[in-house]
Steps between C-alpha positions, in 0.01 A plus 500: 500500500365830359178623655174609343246759605164345572315830538558856385352802333658759271382852413599578140530828311250580226751435221556250224803381697277450804265287295796291384616455861157366595568209265803408712280482809242265362347277767658160536302181541553151373125457453435835333448842646550486875241614752550849632662637185383791291540850363360842581521741205591859433225711338695447177440125524863415567583286808535711815519244783599140426474259791533142614340491847374155598391613847468878493196671354488788251220756548451759225263792438507787251368853469541601138871456431581505873557163665554353845647151548551327836702180528448326832367207702136531393303669227375841612137554390469731199252733676756557777773588251265723299422683822874569533578584137180688416551812715883503481637830370856388429750225580580622852130530586433151362775338708391692807152352466646151463650515849153425639499148354625201702718233343850477357504623141717626223332799336533603135308806385470722197366854531538695177855444379629404848553129565575424865621175659547439870519224757424512873641728768610195702730396214323168458395587144789661314552665163807480273563669168753518217543668165360267236262478205537861389409626846501361851363164613384455861448167675466338837788268406856619441590169333242568230663836423843339499370245253360770272806724511761224497687655792730312737533466877665783692776355720498798738126463560550125550782560749271723707254209532771302677431720803239386751318831451544728199455858627260748346517621222737237355234235554309655212781443254403218259736209443509563125677794338294774339185436705345733755270431793242752619506591868175361653383844610527624141317429174648476152355745247547430128420765239549556130597857415639708213852399600411132514410271790599608851449365848484652846406385849268676743418436863159342548531384865620643830486320834256639758628681805494283817233692692244242614491322834407133524136573577456682168757307295405139583149519343646650182754216480230238566281639221789531251621145561150355481436689173825368355417140592155536342652645183736204473229241554242645261352219290688215670306217664795280596800664668788420729681695771837452653450458875848505648373565852630855499280804544532622140381185320236442768355848442480447124345155539222629728428797275471258208260288708280806559510635145160504322412199286497125547835331452696197606823577680809288556740612773857374464767474767853366467606323819836598646789265568590695811336337801481838674302661219161643596374578149319171443323522835370848423408400145290210628325735740431739215362224277278378784353848544466553123285187467242640738207651317198374315535416135875547485724249325848523650768231472833502678796325339821461699804416291722266706840641584669204332334595170617861510822563307786659688656824385729460195305198374456465123712802409476405135123538533552877521552491124127445449421870548668797338475749785537874458819485706670273755301483822643352823198266520657269241639257762142451628339456158445125534317551828279770349425286196398207720248709694351655185477169316325346804261796503430454128434129561211591732325659202582853605476767232657780708748501787528769768803557722600723791814626328562867572381492860850497647607794286195703601462414868839404642616834635834624371731653762589790272133604499523571873753774426210698356369544855816665636425866422150506653501205742857413601395290800254298291769452235759382752253262668443327168861507383616381841261205484618415147862531616442230759310278254778518239793512742638836392772648721405830663764736360467393135124545539544853631745580220251366249232729639721807487658431160314658209689421179354621172352235276784552254764445770321192631457351151864551405614312812216247526718211380839426646774245455532469879353197682143554622448619855335249733245748631417855413204737517283528187420868537620650174385493137556125476735218604872515436614197302829318457616355171499118514857364483423285195435807286792587277684830516335589170152446645583704808632784287190498279272515806683780675538702181125476443424608856733799483360602163138472620580699814567801280135531399289260710209633704345302788135399490438748781715769665452308827697174544212329681246568227758413233563157654124443538444559129816319393416188700154481343650536151757227564237254619251581225770468237604160627146364506509505119719189516232306688238611247718364221534167682121500524470538123720191463284313754184607317364714783477879534650626828410825676618712791221745597732678744679654200183673379575874488190582705623264776849652491353851523283404796804375691723795413230744614531376860740668743833334570430471873188296422667275241832433672443370851783259592307343787202416278497276192365677187261715705342680203409178321366347822267794555390503135407130511295507823174446311636245252737267688415312821652657811698190594688513167578870539662419835809347337815703569770274347633426155682186387819506296645240266874532560528127574365415154753738348802334659368150434434596138861612459611160629261270315524686169871565508552290187252716305671815620841364408374411151357849467845651549687250283362662185417839650387768256572766761859378515514511122414870524774552757264581788549211745773260608340166406772294668439668834124454467558134418704458818223666702248260348701221663504685833135594574577577866767752413478814718549690177153394383351626825655844450449520124177340371547335162139543388552803275792335324299181442210709370723688256655180370167323444346812346790545260445149369146593396583846368800434277373432149144514632214447261699302240302526182420302194403732215555792738219412739506427874488138612537363146130410489234543235345844537174626363382845408456703822231708327260209535481529879386844607468642851138529609411871509 
């Protein structure tokens, strides 16, 4: 079943061809022009930005022929944007001033003849571009560019997604040929010159140096997270929050409770099947404390465990969204959709989650290596504690500390055909992965060729492995959250993760490693930041539940769906997987092989491919085959 994009925007060149392309992006809607659709224009009058954004807001101000457009969770007041654009001297100055604003936005600007498009430093909002329409078209959706250019899927890029983790920078390689993705720390600059249109990228963001202790850093984090929550909730009087019982979602829920304005709030918890789970107990405590307070309307809805789908349920349901790429969350899509649809049923108009907290606050062992030169005893105390927690043998841990491979050397050898080691220290640039045995020789060759080729020019995100893994982990999580947002669009509910706000990320990264990574304390920086917002008894939790039992049970109860998935496998048709072997594993859910080699990435690639092949089938050359009206009739509000 081919997929369709439910939201997108495209930045078009000021050409006759660009105007013609806008006609191919006309907003779809069975009952006329859909809500959230419109056009922002070039000074010439031709379409500049065409969008279909049912949940995101477009904010637009001008200064003569200069323009500033923000696309994000809430409309930014025009006076605020004028205060940014008005004094700006050039593009770099404009984008520097924008870093003061909370929220998670795409930014499109025009200063003179320089058009600039960027996403967020976290990687949550991304930018893609391709040669098209007599110039270059930029978009937040690679599938849109593939539709416009008629390009096909790149098998090498698809093979890389069969890994559990695609290493930097190969993660930024789009699945369709001829497309490019902009590194999150960079902005895309589009200019028309005497030699024709040209494009460049320039660096707009650098991470702060980790110089603050907890005493100075925690208040900055508290303020940044509270500002982000307020920016998300602006104008909403009925919201919902995921309340899993963990510290991350609890923090967001209590900040939402304290945000200015009167609103009704629904807290949602999915009960666990595991009798030893503590999440529901902590969630009920959190809901009890959240209800305290005059004039507050707070409901708590607990979804019974028997109602919650297991992993791998409704795999065909993944075809409802055309994601930017395969994400390993696909096996849990049915569970996510259930929670969001229940939230929407409460009347919620906006849903907040704690996604991103683990990536920001769970200390990475490799970060402790940063302490070795100046504080070797402090470094060893932390690494020694982590070694005991993870069960690392002593000598491999010492070797991992002493080994200092270059990023190129690590990248070239980051994937092996050897079986995975049972335990090993995570002290380098990233984990070492093993090729799953159901991948074909062709897939393995494609993957290793791509890694060796990238190693010839790849640069890490930081010269220091610890800082590189910090940044890389945040980017991986923020990138994956896009899938949950797309499920939310299907469920009719916008979904947000305030932890991925760039100001929040910067506040965390500005704190010293020794204050962020304390193995004998659970998320110490977040705990200190939330002292004034979250009741002390909830901050006392030091455990985290896992859902491995649901994973294994899902493999067993949905084995027939998995087997059917492999019987007509599109990945097998491309020569990338052994469908017969995967079919046998579907009949053997307790196989030790599935414990050593998770199948999630392969399932995600298969379900994604079914939405992406022949996506956007058209009648009369238009997406969705629906009746489309003139996009010029629905303008963005300046």
